[in-house]
N, C-alpha and C positions, 0 to 999 in steps of 0.2 A: 122218461121227462124230467125235466130240472124245474126245480122249485120257482124258477122264473116265469115257468110256461105252467104251472099250476098258478101262480099268483094272477097272471095274464087274465085264466079262465072267469076269473071271480073279479077282478078289478082290471078290465081290459085298456091298454095305453088310449089315450086320446089326444086328439091333435090341440096343442094349446091356444091355438087362434079360434077355430070355430066349435072345438069341443065335440067332434065328429069320433066316433070310434075309429081306430086305425086301422087298415087291414093290415094281413102280416106280411106283404111286401113293403109297407110303410113304415114299420115299427122303427127298422135303424135308422130313418132319416128323421123321425118324431113329427113329421108335418105331412098332412092329409095333401092329394095331388092338387084337388080344388085351390087349397091357399097357396101352393106352391106355385101355380099360375097365376097368381094376383100379385099386385104390385107392393107387397109390403115390406121388402128387402132396401136396406139403403145402400144405393148406387149412385156412381159417378163422383164429384168431387166432394170429399168431406173434410171436415175442421181436423188438422193432425193432432190437436189436443183432445176435444171431445167427442169427435165421431159423428157429429151432425151433418147434414147437408148443407153444403155451401154453393152460392153461384159464382161464376166466373174463376179467376185464376188466383185467389187468394189463398192461403195456407191456413189460416185460423178464422172462425166465426168472428163478428162483431163481441159477441159475448165474451171470449177467451181472450181477445185483444184487449178488453176492459179489464178483466180480474184475473188472478192467477190461480188457479186450481190446486187442492191439495194432492191430485193425482198428476202424475207424468203423461199418462194415455188412457185414453177410454174408447171402447168402438162398440157402437150397439149395432144389432141385429135389424130390427126393425123400424120402421117409421111409426111412431106413436101417434095413429090416429083411425079413424073408422073402425074396422074390426077388431084390431089390436088393442085398443081401450077397452072393447067389451071385455 
């Protein structure tokens, strides 16, 4: 038994979105099955600079067209609303 396995017995890994304890088959993925099925992930057209969802065929969102950021490129995983805010 590895140290990580012992640690997981006392402090089991949880889903970062809903705080449910992850089953052993989900530990590697890091997110529970119910949250994977929800529409949390940013998909579709995204800004080439900040990674926000955009509509249409633009390359950059309105914020990035107005202002230069200190970073070259950013990419978010989740849409920051509903359960992700919690």
